[in-house]
All heavy atoms as a GROMACS GRO file, in nm:
protein
  615
    1MET      N    1   0.084  -0.119   0.000
    1MET     CA    2   0.000   0.000   0.000
    1MET      C    3   0.091   0.124  -0.001
    1MET      O    4   0.187   0.134   0.074
    1MET     CB    5  -0.089  -0.002   0.124
    1MET     CG    6  -0.181   0.114   0.134
    1MET     SD    7  -0.291   0.094   0.274
    1MET     CE    8  -0.281   0.257   0.341
    2MET      N    9   0.056   0.219  -0.085
    2MET     CA   10   0.131   0.342  -0.094
    2MET      C   11   0.061   0.450  -0.010
    2MET      O   12  -0.059   0.469  -0.017
    2MET     CB   13   0.137   0.388  -0.240
    2MET     CG   14   0.244   0.490  -0.266
    2MET     SD   15   0.268   0.529  -0.439
    2MET     CE   16   0.214   0.388  -0.527
    3ARG      N   17   0.139   0.517   0.071
    3ARG     CA   18   0.086   0.621   0.161
    3ARG      C   19   0.100   0.757   0.091
    3ARG      O   20   0.199   0.782   0.026
    3ARG     CB   21   0.165   0.620   0.290
    3ARG     CG   22   0.118   0.714   0.395
    3ARG     CD   23   0.207   0.708   0.515
    3ARG     NE   24   0.213   0.571   0.564
    3ARG     CZ   25   0.203   0.536   0.691
    3ARG    NH1   26   0.186   0.628   0.784
    3ARG    NH2   27   0.207   0.411   0.729
    4GLN      N   28  -0.001   0.842   0.105
    4GLN     CA   29   0.008   0.979   0.051
    4GLN      C   30  -0.001   1.078   0.166
    4GLN      O   31  -0.087   1.063   0.254
    4GLN     CB   32  -0.105   1.004  -0.048
    4GLN     CG   33  -0.100   1.143  -0.112
    4GLN     CD   34  -0.198   1.159  -0.225
    4GLN    OE1   35  -0.206   1.073  -0.310
    4GLN    NE2   36  -0.271   1.270  -0.225
    5VAL      N   37   0.090   1.176   0.166
    5VAL     CA   38   0.090   1.277   0.270
    5VAL      C   39   0.098   1.414   0.205
    5VAL      O   40   0.151   1.428   0.093
    5VAL     CB   41   0.209   1.258   0.368
    5VAL    CG1   42   0.197   1.128   0.442
    5VAL    CG2   43   0.342   1.271   0.301
    6GLN      N   44   0.049   1.514   0.274
    6GLN     CA   45   0.058   1.651   0.227
    6GLN      C   46   0.196   1.707   0.255
    6GLN      O   47   0.268   1.659   0.346
    6GLN     CB   48  -0.050   1.738   0.293
    6GLN     CG   49  -0.190   1.699   0.256
    6GLN     CD   50  -0.216   1.707   0.108
    6GLN    OE1   51  -0.188   1.806   0.041
    6GLN    NE2   52  -0.268   1.597   0.049
    7ILE      N   53   0.237   1.809   0.182
    7ILE     CA   54   0.370   1.868   0.199
    7ILE      C   55   0.397   1.910   0.342
    7ILE      O   56   0.505   1.883   0.396
    7ILE     CB   57   0.391   1.985   0.102
    7ILE    CG1   58   0.394   1.936  -0.045
    7ILE    CG2   59   0.520   2.060   0.135
    7ILE    CD1   60   0.399   2.046  -0.148
    8ALA      N   61   0.305   1.977   0.406
    8ALA     CA   62   0.326   2.021   0.544
    8ALA      C   63   0.353   1.905   0.637
    8ALA      O   64   0.443   1.912   0.723
    8ALA     CB   65   0.204   2.103   0.592
    9HIS      N   66   0.281   1.794   0.618
    9HIS     CA   67   0.306   1.677   0.701
    9HIS      C   68   0.443   1.618   0.672
    9HIS      O   69   0.515   1.577   0.763
    9HIS     CB   70   0.196   1.570   0.675
    9HIS     CG   71   0.215   1.448   0.756
    9HIS    ND1   72   0.170   1.434   0.885
    9HIS    CD2   73   0.275   1.330   0.725
    9HIS    CE1   74   0.201   1.315   0.931
    9HIS    NE2   75   0.266   1.248   0.836
   10ALA      N   76   0.480   1.614   0.546
   10ALA     CA   77   0.611   1.559   0.508
   10ALA      C   78   0.722   1.644   0.568
   10ALA      O   79   0.823   1.587   0.618
   10ALA     CB   80   0.624   1.556   0.356
   11LYS      N   81   0.708   1.776   0.566
   11LYS     CA   82   0.810   1.863   0.626
   11LYS      C   83   0.822   1.840   0.776
   11LYS      O   84   0.931   1.839   0.831
   11LYS     CB   85   0.778   2.008   0.595
   11LYS     CG   86   0.804   2.044   0.450
   11LYS     CD   87   0.745   2.177   0.407
   11LYS     CE   88   0.802   2.297   0.478
   11LYS     NZ   89   0.749   2.424   0.424
   12ALA      N   90   0.710   1.821   0.842
   12ALA     CA   91   0.709   1.808   0.988
   12ALA      C   92   0.754   1.667   1.033
   12ALA      O   93   0.800   1.653   1.144
   12ALA     CB   94   0.568   1.838   1.041
   13HIS      N   95   0.739   1.569   0.947
   13HIS     CA   96   0.764   1.431   0.986
   13HIS      C   97   0.859   1.359   0.894
   13HIS      O   98   0.849   1.236   0.874
   13HIS     CB   99   0.630   1.352   0.994
   13HIS     CG  100   0.532   1.414   1.087
   13HIS    ND1  101   0.539   1.404   1.223
   13HIS    CD2  102   0.424   1.493   1.061
   13HIS    CE1  103   0.441   1.467   1.279
   13HIS    NE2  104   0.369   1.525   1.183
   14LEU      N  105   0.955   1.431   0.837
   14LEU     CA  106   1.046   1.369   0.737
   14LEU      C  107   1.120   1.249   0.790
   14LEU      O  108   1.130   1.146   0.725
   14LEU     CB  109   1.143   1.474   0.681
   14LEU     CG  110   1.240   1.423   0.574
   14LEU    CD1  111   1.161   1.374   0.454
   14LEU    CD2  112   1.335   1.533   0.533
   15SER      N  113   1.174   1.257   0.912
   15SER     CA  114   1.251   1.145   0.966
   15SER      C  115   1.164   1.019   0.975
   15SER      O  116   1.209   0.909   0.941
   15SER     CB  117   1.304   1.181   1.105
   15SER     OG  118   1.402   1.281   1.093
   16ALA      N  119   1.043   1.032   1.023
   16ALA     CA  120   0.953   0.918   1.036
   16ALA      C  121   0.917   0.861   0.898
   16ALA      O  122   0.912   0.738   0.880
   16ALA     CB  123   0.826   0.957   1.113
   17LEU      N  124   0.896   0.951   0.802
   17LEU     CA  125   0.864   0.903   0.667
   17LEU      C  126   0.983   0.827   0.608
   17LEU      O  127   0.967   0.726   0.540
   17LEU     CB  128   0.823   1.021   0.579
   17LEU     CG  129   0.694   1.090   0.615
   17LEU    CD1  130   0.671   1.213   0.526
   17LEU    CD2  131   0.576   0.994   0.603
   18LEU      N  132   1.106   0.878   0.631
   18LEU     CA  133   1.223   0.809   0.579
   18LEU      C  134   1.241   0.672   0.642
   18LEU      O  135   1.285   0.578   0.574
   18LEU     CB  136   1.348   0.896   0.600
   18LEU     CG  137   1.356   1.021   0.514
   18LEU    CD1  138   1.480   1.102   0.549
   18LEU    CD2  139   1.358   0.987   0.366
   19GLU      N  140   1.203   0.656   0.766
   19GLU     CA  141   1.208   0.523   0.829
   19GLU      C  142   1.112   0.428   0.757
   19GLU      O  143   1.145   0.312   0.736
   19GLU     CB  144   1.175   0.533   0.977
   19GLU     CG  145   1.286   0.590   1.061
   19GLU     CD  146   1.251   0.597   1.208
   19GLU    OE1  147   1.162   0.522   1.253
   19GLU    OE2  148   1.316   0.676   1.279
   20LEU      N  149   0.993   0.476   0.723
   20LEU     CA  150   0.898   0.392   0.649
   20LEU      C  151   0.953   0.354   0.512
   20LEU      O  152   0.940   0.240   0.468
   20LEU     CB  153   0.766   0.468   0.633
   20LEU     CG  154   0.686   0.491   0.759
   20LEU    CD1  155   0.566   0.582   0.732
   20LEU    CD2  156   0.639   0.360   0.820
   21VAL      N  157   1.017   0.449   0.447
   21VAL     CA  158   1.076   0.425   0.314
   21VAL      C  159   1.191   0.321   0.328
   21VAL      O  160   1.200   0.231   0.247
   21VAL     CB  161   1.126   0.555   0.248
   21VAL    CG1  162   1.205   0.527   0.124
   21VAL    CG2  163   1.006   0.644   0.217
   22GLU      N  164   1.275   0.338   0.428
   22GLU     CA  165   1.381   0.239   0.450
   22GLU      C  166   1.327   0.098   0.475
   22GLU      O  167   1.392   0.000   0.440
   22GLU     CB  168   1.469   0.279   0.568
   22GLU     CG  169   1.558   0.398   0.539
   22GLU     CD  170   1.640   0.441   0.658
   22GLU    OE1  171   1.593   0.430   0.771
   22GLU    OE2  172   1.753   0.487   0.635
   23ALA      N  173   1.207   0.091   0.530
   23ALA     CA  174   1.142  -0.039   0.553
   23ALA      C  175   1.074  -0.094   0.430
   23ALA      O  176   1.016  -0.202   0.430
   23ALA     CB  177   1.042  -0.027   0.666
   24GLY      N  178   1.080  -0.017   0.316
   24GLY     CA  179   1.028  -0.068   0.190
   24GLY      C  180   0.901   0.000   0.141
   24GLY      O  181   0.852  -0.032   0.034
   25GLU      N  182   0.846   0.093   0.217
   25GLU     CA  183   0.721   0.159   0.177
   25GLU      C  184   0.749   0.276   0.081
   25GLU      O  185   0.854   0.339   0.089
   25GLU     CB  186   0.648   0.211   0.302
   25GLU     CG  187   0.509   0.255   0.273
   25GLU     CD  188   0.431   0.280   0.402
   25GLU    OE1  189   0.462   0.220   0.506
   25GLU    OE2  190   0.335   0.360   0.396
   26GLU      N  191   0.657   0.301  -0.009
   26GLU     CA  192   0.664   0.420  -0.096
   26GLU      C  193   0.573   0.528  -0.040
   26GLU      O  194   0.460   0.496   0.002
   26GLU     CB  195   0.625   0.386  -0.239
   26GLU     CG  196   0.726   0.298  -0.308
   26GLU     CD  197   0.695   0.279  -0.456
   26GLU    OE1  198   0.613   0.355  -0.512
   26GLU    OE2  199   0.756   0.191  -0.514
   27ILE      N  200   0.617   0.650  -0.042
   27ILE     CA  201   0.540   0.763   0.010
   27ILE      C  202   0.521   0.863  -0.104
   27ILE      O  203   0.618   0.904  -0.167
   27ILE     CB  204   0.612   0.835   0.125
   27ILE    CG1  205   0.660   0.737   0.232
   27ILE    CG2  206   0.528   0.947   0.182
   27ILE    CD1  207   0.552   0.681   0.320
   28VAL      N  208   0.396   0.906  -0.127
   28VAL     CA  209   0.366   1.009  -0.225
   28VAL      C  210   0.345   1.138  -0.149
   28VAL      O  211   0.269   1.142  -0.052
   28VAL     CB  212   0.241   0.973  -0.306
   28VAL    CG1  213   0.201   1.091  -0.396
   28VAL    CG2  214   0.263   0.848  -0.388
   29ILE      N  215   0.412   1.242  -0.191
   29ILE     CA  216   0.396   1.375  -0.132
   29ILE      C  217   0.303   1.456  -0.222
   29ILE      O  218   0.329   1.465  -0.343
   29ILE     CB  219   0.530   1.446  -0.112
   29ILE    CG1  220   0.619   1.359  -0.017
   29ILE    CG2  221   0.511   1.584  -0.052
   29ILE    CD1  222   0.760   1.410  -0.001
   30ALA      N  223   0.199   1.511  -0.164
   30ALA     CA  224   0.098   1.580  -0.246
   30ALA      C  225   0.082   1.727  -0.202
   30ALA      O  226   0.107   1.762  -0.088
   30ALA     CB  227  -0.035   1.508  -0.233
   31ARG      N  228   0.040   1.806  -0.298
   31ARG     CA  229   0.002   1.946  -0.273
   31ARG      C  230  -0.145   1.958  -0.314
   31ARG      O  231  -0.179   1.932  -0.429
   31ARG     CB  232   0.088   2.041  -0.354
   31ARG     CG  233   0.047   2.188  -0.334
   31ARG     CD  234   0.123   2.284  -0.426
   31ARG     NE  235   0.263   2.291  -0.379
   31ARG     CZ  236   0.367   2.277  -0.459
   31ARG    NH1  237   0.351   2.254  -0.589
   31ARG    NH2  238   0.489   2.287  -0.411
   32ARG      N  239  -0.228   1.994  -0.216
   32ARG     CA  240  -0.373   2.006  -0.238
   32ARG      C  241  -0.430   1.878  -0.300
   32ARG      O  242  -0.512   1.886  -0.393
   32ARG     CB  243  -0.406   2.130  -0.324
   32ARG     CG  244  -0.373   2.258  -0.254
   32ARG     CD  245  -0.413   2.378  -0.342
   32ARG     NE  246  -0.322   2.485  -0.318
   32ARG     CZ  247  -0.219   2.518  -0.400
   32ARG    NH1  248  -0.198   2.453  -0.512
   32ARG    NH2  249  -0.139   2.616  -0.370
   33GLY      N  250  -0.383   1.764  -0.253
   33GLY     CA  251  -0.435   1.636  -0.300
   33GLY      C  252  -0.375   1.584  -0.428
   33GLY      O  253  -0.410   1.474  -0.473
   34LYS      N  254  -0.288   1.662  -0.494
   34LYS     CA  255  -0.229   1.618  -0.622
   34LYS      C  256  -0.083   1.579  -0.598
   34LYS      O  257  -0.004   1.656  -0.543
   34LYS     CB  258  -0.237   1.730  -0.725
   34LYS     CG  259  -0.187   1.687  -0.861
   34LYS     CD  260  -0.213   1.793  -0.964
   34LYS     CE  261  -0.156   1.741  -1.096
   34LYS     NZ  262  -0.183   1.832  -1.204
   35ALA      N  263  -0.045   1.459  -0.641
   35ALA     CA  264   0.090   1.409  -0.621
   35ALA      C  265   0.193   1.498  -0.690
   35ALA      O  266   0.174   1.535  -0.807
   35ALA     CB  267   0.100   1.265  -0.675
   36VAL      N  268   0.299   1.533  -0.617
   36VAL     CA  269   0.404   1.615  -0.675
   36VAL      C  270   0.542   1.547  -0.663
   36VAL      O  271   0.635   1.586  -0.733
   36VAL     CB  272   0.413   1.756  -0.612
   36VAL    CG1  273   0.287   1.835  -0.646
   36VAL    CG2  274   0.433   1.748  -0.462
   37ALA      N  275   0.553   1.449  -0.572
   37ALA     CA  276   0.682   1.381  -0.554
   37ALA      C  277   0.655   1.244  -0.491
   37ALA      O  278   0.549   1.218  -0.437
   37ALA     CB  279   0.775   1.462  -0.462
   38ARG      N  280   0.758   1.160  -0.499
   38ARG     CA  281   0.747   1.025  -0.445
   38ARG      C  282   0.877   0.990  -0.376
   38ARG      O  283   0.986   1.008  -0.432
   38ARG     CB  284   0.719   0.928  -0.559
   38ARG     CG  285   0.698   0.786  -0.519
   38ARG     CD  286   0.676   0.695  -0.640
   38ARG     NE  287   0.580   0.752  -0.732
   38ARG     CZ  288   0.452   0.712  -0.743
   38ARG    NH1  289   0.411   0.615  -0.668
   38ARG    NH2  290   0.371   0.768  -0.828
   39LEU      N  291   0.869   0.938  -0.253
   39LEU     CA  292   0.983   0.884  -0.182
   39LEU      C  293   0.981   0.734  -0.201
   39LEU      O  294   0.885   0.668  -0.167
   39LEU     CB  295   0.977   0.919  -0.032
   39LEU     CG  296   0.980   1.066   0.005
   39LEU    CD1  297   0.958   1.079   0.155
   39LEU    CD2  298   1.112   1.128  -0.035
   40VAL      N  299   1.089   0.680  -0.254
   40VAL     CA  300   1.098   0.534  -0.278
   40VAL      C  301   1.228   0.481  -0.218
   40VAL      O  302   1.326   0.553  -0.209
   40VAL     CB  303   1.092   0.503  -0.430
   40VAL    CG1  304   0.957   0.542  -0.488
   40VAL    CG2  305   1.205   0.564  -0.507
   41PRO      N  306   1.225   0.355  -0.179
   41PRO     CA  307   1.348   0.298  -0.123
   41PRO      C  308   1.459   0.293  -0.225
   41PRO      O  309   1.436   0.274  -0.346
   41PRO     CB  310   1.308   0.156  -0.085
   41PRO     CG  311   1.159   0.154  -0.084
   41PRO     CD  312   1.115   0.261  -0.177
   42GLU      N  313   1.581   0.318  -0.181
   42GLU     CA  314   1.698   0.312  -0.266
   42GLU      C  315   1.722   0.164  -0.304
   42GLU      O  316   1.709   0.077  -0.220
   42GLU     CB  317   1.821   0.365  -0.192
   42GLU     CG  318   1.947   0.370  -0.273
   42GLU     CD  319   1.942   0.469  -0.387
   42GLU    OE1  320   1.866   0.569  -0.378
   42GLU    OE2  321   2.014   0.449  -0.486
   43GLN      N  322   1.751   0.141  -0.430
   43GLN     CA  323   1.780   0.005  -0.475
   43GLN      C  324   1.913  -0.039  -0.417
   43GLN      O  325   2.012   0.030  -0.429
   43GLN     CB  326   1.786   0.000  -0.628
   43GLN     CG  327   1.654   0.028  -0.696
   43GLN     CD  328   1.555  -0.083  -0.674
   43GLN    OE1  329   1.591  -0.198  -0.660
   43GLN    NE2  330   1.428  -0.048  -0.668
   44ARG      N  331   1.911  -0.153  -0.351
   44ARG     CA  332   2.035  -0.208  -0.296
   44ARG      C  333   2.088  -0.313  -0.393
   44ARG      O  334   2.014  -0.396  -0.439
   44ARG     CB  335   2.010  -0.272  -0.160
   44ARG     CG  336   1.963  -0.169  -0.061
   44ARG     CD  337   1.954  -0.233   0.077
   44ARG     NE  338   1.883  -0.144   0.168
   44ARG     CZ  339   1.941  -0.063   0.253
   44ARG    NH1  340   2.070  -0.054   0.253
   44ARG    NH2  341   1.867   0.012   0.334
   45VAL      N  342   2.217  -0.304  -0.418
   45VAL     CA  343   2.281  -0.399  -0.507
   45VAL      C  344   2.338  -0.511  -0.420
   45VAL      O  345   2.421  -0.486  -0.334
   45VAL     CB  346   2.393  -0.334  -0.589
   45VAL    CG1  347   2.464  -0.435  -0.675
   45VAL    CG2  348   2.336  -0.220  -0.675
   46LEU      N  349   2.290  -0.630  -0.441
   46LEU     CA  350   2.342  -0.745  -0.368
   46LEU      C  351   2.459  -0.803  -0.443
   46LEU      O  352   2.452  -0.830  -0.562
   46LEU     CB  353   2.232  -0.852  -0.350
   46LEU     CG  354   2.108  -0.808  -0.271
   46LEU    CD1  355   2.009  -0.921  -0.266
   46LEU    CD2  356   2.149  -0.768  -0.131
   47ARG      N  357   2.570  -0.817  -0.371
   47ARG     CA  358   2.689  -0.874  -0.433
   47ARG      C  359   2.718  -1.009  -0.372
   47ARG      O  360   2.702  -1.029  -0.252
   47ARG     CB  361   2.810  -0.783  -0.412
   47ARG     CG  362   2.793  -0.648  -0.473
   47ARG     CD  363   2.917  -0.563  -0.468
   47ARG     NE  364   2.995  -0.574  -0.348
   47ARG     CZ  365   3.117  -0.527  -0.334
   47ARG    NH1  366   3.174  -0.467  -0.432
   47ARG    NH2  367   3.183  -0.542  -0.221
   48SER      N  368   2.758  -1.101  -0.454
   48SER     CA  369   2.791  -1.234  -0.403
   48SER      C  370   2.935  -1.232  -0.349
   48SER      O  371   3.014  -1.142  -0.379
   48SER     CB  372   2.781  -1.338  -0.516
   48SER     OG  373   2.883  -1.315  -0.611
   49ALA      N  374   2.970  -1.331  -0.273
   49ALA     CA  375   3.108  -1.344  -0.223
   49ALA      C  376   3.204  -1.356  -0.341
   49ALA      O  377   3.317  -1.301  -0.334
   49ALA     CB  378   3.118  -1.466  -0.133
   50ALA      N  379   3.164  -1.421  -0.447
   50ALA     CA  380   3.251  -1.433  -0.564
   50ALA      C  381   3.279  -1.296  -0.627
   50ALA      O  382   3.393  -1.272  -0.668
   50ALA     CB  383   3.186  -1.525  -0.667
   51ASP      N  384   3.179  -1.207  -0.628
   51ASP     CA  385   3.200  -1.073  -0.681
   51ASP      C  386   3.306  -0.995  -0.599
   51ASP      O  387   3.392  -0.931  -0.651
   51ASP     CB  388   3.070  -0.992  -0.685
   51ASP     CG  389   2.969  -1.047  -0.784
   51ASP    OD1  390   3.011  -1.112  -0.882
   51ASP    OD2  391   2.849  -1.025  -0.762
   52VAL      N  392   3.294  -1.008  -0.468
   52VAL     CA  393   3.385  -0.940  -0.377
   52VAL      C  394   3.525  -0.994  -0.395
   52VAL      O  395   3.622  -0.918  -0.406
   52VAL     CB  396   3.339  -0.951  -0.230
   52VAL    CG1  397   3.442  -0.895  -0.136
   52VAL    CG2  398   3.204  -0.881  -0.212
   53LEU      N  399   3.538  -1.127  -0.393
   53LEU     CA  400   3.671  -1.188  -0.410
   53LEU      C  401   3.732  -1.157  -0.547
   53LEU      O  402   3.853  -1.141  -0.556
   53LEU     CB  403   3.663  -1.338  -0.388
   53LEU     CG  404   3.636  -1.379  -0.242
   53LEU    CD1  405   3.613  -1.528  -0.230
   53LEU    CD2  406   3.747  -1.334  -0.150
   54ARG      N  407   3.649  -1.148  -0.647
   54ARG     CA  408   3.700  -1.113  -0.782
   54ARG      C  409   3.764  -0.973  -0.779
   54ARG      O  410   3.870  -0.951  -0.835
   54ARG     CB  411   3.584  -1.118  -0.881
   54ARG     CG  412   3.628  -1.120  -1.026
   54ARG     CD  413   3.509  -1.141  -1.119
   54ARG     NE  414   3.447  -1.273  -1.099
   54ARG     CZ  415   3.322  -1.290  -1.056
   54ARG    NH1  416   3.244  -1.186  -1.027
   54ARG    NH2  417   3.274  -1.412  -1.040
   55GLU      N  418   3.700  -0.881  -0.707
   55GLU     CA  419   3.754  -0.747  -0.693
   55GLU      C  420   3.886  -0.746  -0.615
   55GLU      O  421   3.983  -0.682  -0.654
   55GLU     CB  422   3.655  -0.652  -0.626
   55GLU     CG  423   3.534  -0.622  -0.708
   55GLU     CD  424   3.431  -0.538  -0.630
   55GLU    OE1  425   3.469  -0.473  -0.531
   55GLU    OE2  426   3.314  -0.540  -0.674
   56VAL      N  427   3.889  -0.824  -0.508
   56VAL     CA  428   4.011  -0.833  -0.427
   56VAL      C  429   4.124  -0.896  -0.510
   56VAL      O  430   4.238  -0.849  -0.506
   56VAL     CB  431   3.985  -0.916  -0.299
   56VAL    CG1  432   4.114  -0.948  -0.225
   56VAL    CG2  433   3.887  -0.840  -0.207
   57TRP      N  434   4.093  -1.000  -0.582
   57TRP     CA  435   4.193  -1.068  -0.666
   57TRP      C  436   4.249  -0.972  -0.772
   57TRP      O  437   4.368  -0.969  -0.799
   57TRP     CB  438   4.134  -1.192  -0.729
   57TRP     CG  439   4.238  -1.278  -0.795
   57TRP    CD1  440   4.266  -1.286  -0.926
   57TRP    CD2  441   4.324  -1.368  -0.728
   57TRP    NE1  442   4.366  -1.375  -0.946
   57TRP    CE2  443   4.404  -1.428  -0.826
   57TRP    CE3  444   4.343  -1.403  -0.594
   57TRP    CZ2  445   4.503  -1.521  -0.795
   57TRP    CZ3  446   4.440  -1.498  -0.564
   57TRP    CH2  447   4.519  -1.553  -0.662
   58ALA      N  448   4.160  -0.891  -0.829
   58ALA     CA  449   4.204  -0.796  -0.934
   58ALA      C  450   4.298  -0.691  -0.876
   58ALA      O  451   4.381  -0.634  -0.947
   58ALA     CB  452   4.082  -0.729  -0.996
   59GLN      N  453   4.290  -0.666  -0.746
   59GLN     CA  454   4.377  -0.567  -0.679
   59GLN      C  455   4.503  -0.633  -0.621
   59GLN      O  456   4.573  -0.570  -0.542
   59GLN     CB  457   4.301  -0.495  -0.570
   59GLN     CG  458   4.188  -0.412  -0.625
   59GLN     CD  459   4.106  -0.349  -0.512
   59GLN    OE1  460   4.145  -0.347  -0.397
   59GLN    NE2  461   3.991  -0.293  -0.548
   60GLY      N  462   4.529  -0.757  -0.656
   60GLY     CA  463   4.651  -0.822  -0.611
   60GLY      C  464   4.628  -0.934  -0.513
   60GLY      O  465   4.727  -0.991  -0.464
   61GLY      N  466   4.508  -0.966  -0.480
   61GLY     CA  467   4.480  -1.079  -0.393
   61GLY      C  468   4.490  -1.043  -0.246
   61GLY      O  469   4.504  -0.929  -0.207
   62LEU      N  470   4.485  -1.148  -0.166
   62LEU     CA  471   4.493  -1.133  -0.021
   62LEU      C  472   4.632  -1.173   0.028
   62LEU      O  473   4.695  -1.265  -0.023
   62LEU     CB  474   4.389  -1.223   0.048
   62LEU     CG  475   4.245  -1.193   0.016
   62LEU    CD1  476   4.155  -1.299   0.078
   62LEU    CD2  477   4.207  -1.057   0.068
   63ASP      N  478   4.680  -1.106   0.132
   63ASP     CA  479   4.809  -1.137   0.190
   63ASP      C  480   4.781  -1.178   0.336
   63ASP      O  481   4.789  -1.097   0.428
   63ASP     CB  482   4.903  -1.018   0.185
   63ASP     CG  483   5.043  -1.052   0.229
   63ASP    OD1  484   5.076  -1.173   0.231
   63ASP    OD2  485   5.119  -0.959   0.262
   64ILE      N  486   4.744  -1.305   0.354
   64ILE     CA  487   4.706  -1.355   0.485
   64ILE      C  488   4.799  -1.469   0.523
   64ILE      O  489   4.822  -1.560   0.445
   64ILE     CB  490   4.561  -1.405   0.486
   64ILE    CG1  491   4.466  -1.292   0.446
   64ILE    CG2  492   4.523  -1.464   0.621
   64ILE    CD1  493   4.323  -1.336   0.431
   65ASP      N  494   4.853  -1.462   0.645
   65ASP     CA  495   4.938  -1.570   0.693
   65ASP      C  496   4.848  -1.689   0.732
   65ASP      O  497   4.740  -1.670   0.790
   65ASP     CB  498   5.016  -1.526   0.818
   65ASP     CG  499   5.121  -1.419   0.784
   65ASP    OD1  500   5.167  -1.417   0.666
   65ASP    OD2  501   5.151  -1.338   0.871
   66SER      N  502   4.895  -1.808   0.703
   66SER     CA  503   4.819  -1.927   0.742
   66SER      C  504   4.835  -1.950   0.891
   66SER      O  505   4.937  -1.913   0.950
   66SER     CB  506   4.861  -2.049   0.662
   66SER     OG  507   4.999  -2.074   0.688
   67PRO      N  508   4.733  -2.010   0.954
   67PRO     CA  509   4.743  -2.032   1.098
   67PRO      C  510   4.852  -2.135   1.128
   67PRO      O  511   4.882  -2.222   1.047
   67PRO     CB  512   4.605  -2.085   1.135
   67PRO     CG  513   4.546  -2.134   1.008
   67PRO     CD  514   4.608  -2.055   0.899
   68ALA      N  515   4.906  -2.127   1.247
   68ALA     CA  516   5.008  -2.221   1.290
   68ALA      C  517   4.947  -2.362   1.301
   68ALA      O  518   4.831  -2.375   1.338
   68ALA     CB  519   5.065  -2.179   1.426
   69GLU      N  520   5.027  -2.461   1.266
   69GLU     CA  521   4.979  -2.599   1.279
   69GLU      C  522   4.974  -2.638   1.426
   69GLU      O  523   5.063  -2.607   1.503
   69GLU     CB  524   5.075  -2.694   1.203
   69GLU     CG  525   5.073  -2.678   1.055
   69GLU     CD  526   4.943  -2.727   0.994
   69GLU    OE1  527   4.886  -2.824   1.044
   69GLU    OE2  528   4.900  -2.668   0.896
   70LEU      N  529   4.867  -2.702   1.463
   70LEU     CA  530   4.851  -2.752   1.599
   70LEU      C  531   4.890  -2.899   1.604
   70LEU      O  532   4.848  -2.978   1.520
   70LEU     CB  533   4.710  -2.734   1.647
   70LEU     CG  534   4.657  -2.589   1.652
   70LEU    CD1  535   4.510  -2.587   1.689
   70LEU    CD2  536   4.739  -2.507   1.752
   71PRO      N  537   4.967  -2.938   1.704
   71PRO     CA  538   5.004  -3.082   1.713
   71PRO      C  539   4.880  -3.164   1.754
   71PRO      O  540   4.800  -3.118   1.834
   71PRO     CB  541   5.110  -3.084   1.823
   71PRO     CG  542   5.088  -2.959   1.903
   71PRO     CD  543   5.032  -2.859   1.807
   72LEU      N  544   4.863  -3.278   1.693
   72LEU     CA  545   4.749  -3.363   1.724
   72LEU      C  546   4.795  -3.475   1.818
   72LEU      O  547   4.897  -3.538   1.799
   72LEU     CB  548   4.693  -3.426   1.598
   72LEU     CG  549   4.626  -3.325   1.501
   72LEU    CD1  550   4.577  -3.402   1.378
   72LEU    CD2  551   4.509  -3.257   1.568
   73ASP      N  552   4.715  -3.499   1.919
   73ASP     CA  553   4.742  -3.606   2.014
   73ASP      C  554   4.635  -3.712   1.983
   73ASP      O  555   4.515  -3.691   2.009
   73ASP     CB  556   4.732  -3.559   2.157
   73ASP     CG  557   4.767  -3.668   2.257
   73ASP    OD1  558   4.783  -3.783   2.216
   73ASP    OD2  559   4.780  -3.631   2.375
   74ALA      N  560   4.675  -3.826   1.932
   74ALA     CA  561   4.580  -3.931   1.888
   74ALA      C  562   4.494  -3.979   2.001
   74ALA      O  563   4.383  -4.026   1.979
   74ALA     CB  564   4.659  -4.048   1.828
   75HIS      N  565   4.537  -3.966   2.126
   75HIS     CA  566   4.460  -4.014   2.240
   75HIS      C  567   4.348  -3.916   2.277
   75HIS      O  568   4.255  -3.952   2.348
   75HIS     CB  569   4.550  -4.036   2.362
   75HIS     CG  570   4.656  -4.140   2.338
   75HIS    ND1  571   4.626  -4.273   2.325
   75HIS    CD2  572   4.789  -4.129   2.317
   75HIS    CE1  573   4.737  -4.341   2.299
   75HIS    NE2  574   4.838  -4.253   2.294
   76GLN      N  575   4.351  -3.792   2.232
   76GLN     CA  576   4.250  -3.692   2.265
   76GLN      C  577   4.145  -3.673   2.157
   76GLN      O  578   4.053  -3.600   2.172
   76GLN     CB  579   4.316  -3.559   2.296
   76GLN     CG  580   4.400  -3.560   2.421
   76GLN     CD  581   4.465  -3.427   2.446
   76GLN    OE1  582   4.457  -3.337   2.365
   76GLN    NE2  583   4.533  -3.411   2.557
   77ILE      N  584   4.158  -3.744   2.049
   77ILE     CA  585   4.065  -3.730   1.936
   77ILE      C  586   3.945  -3.822   1.962
   77ILE      O  587   3.958  -3.942   1.978
   77ILE     CB  588   4.132  -3.766   1.803
   77ILE    CG1  589   4.245  -3.669   1.774
   77ILE    CG2  590   4.027  -3.761   1.691
   77ILE    CD1  591   4.325  -3.701   1.652
   78ASP      N  592   3.827  -3.762   1.959
   78ASP     CA  593   3.701  -3.836   1.979
   78ASP      C  594   3.642  -3.861   1.840
   78ASP      O  595   3.601  -3.769   1.771
   78ASP     CB  596   3.605  -3.757   2.065
   78ASP     CG  597   3.479  -3.831   2.098
   78ASP    OD1  598   3.475  -3.954   2.076
   78ASP    OD2  599   3.382  -3.766   2.144
   79LEU      N  600   3.636  -3.987   1.802
   79LEU     CA  601   3.583  -4.022   1.668
   79LEU      C  602   3.436  -4.055   1.668
   79LEU      O  603   3.382  -4.092   1.566
   79LEU     CB  604   3.666  -4.137   1.611
   79LEU     CG  605   3.815  -4.110   1.591
   79LEU    CD1  606   3.883  -4.233   1.542
   79LEU    CD2  607   3.835  -3.993   1.495
   80ASP      N  608   3.369  -4.049   1.783
   80ASP     CA  609   3.228  -4.083   1.787
   80ASP      C  610   3.144  -3.965   1.754
   80ASP      O  611   3.139  -3.862   1.785
   80ASP     CB  612   3.188  -4.139   1.924
   80ASP     CG  613   3.246  -4.276   1.941
   80ASP    OD1  614   3.263  -4.347   1.842
   80ASP    OD2  615   3.272  -4.313   2.060
   0.00000   0.00000   0.00000
């Protein structure tokens, strides 16, 4: 459902209206009952992990030290 508000209401309650828009609602701002503007949520671009890693790789990759090897004690390993 799209909400319509008058300009005076929008000016007085902009923060609250922006919270509604961030939650996915569209708000129409009207003057004397006629729509003059629309507040809509910003389109968010979803990136996959592969997209992020591709960018990192293009910039030279990651320089991460591998963790130290831990000695294994065969008597402390629970195989159940």
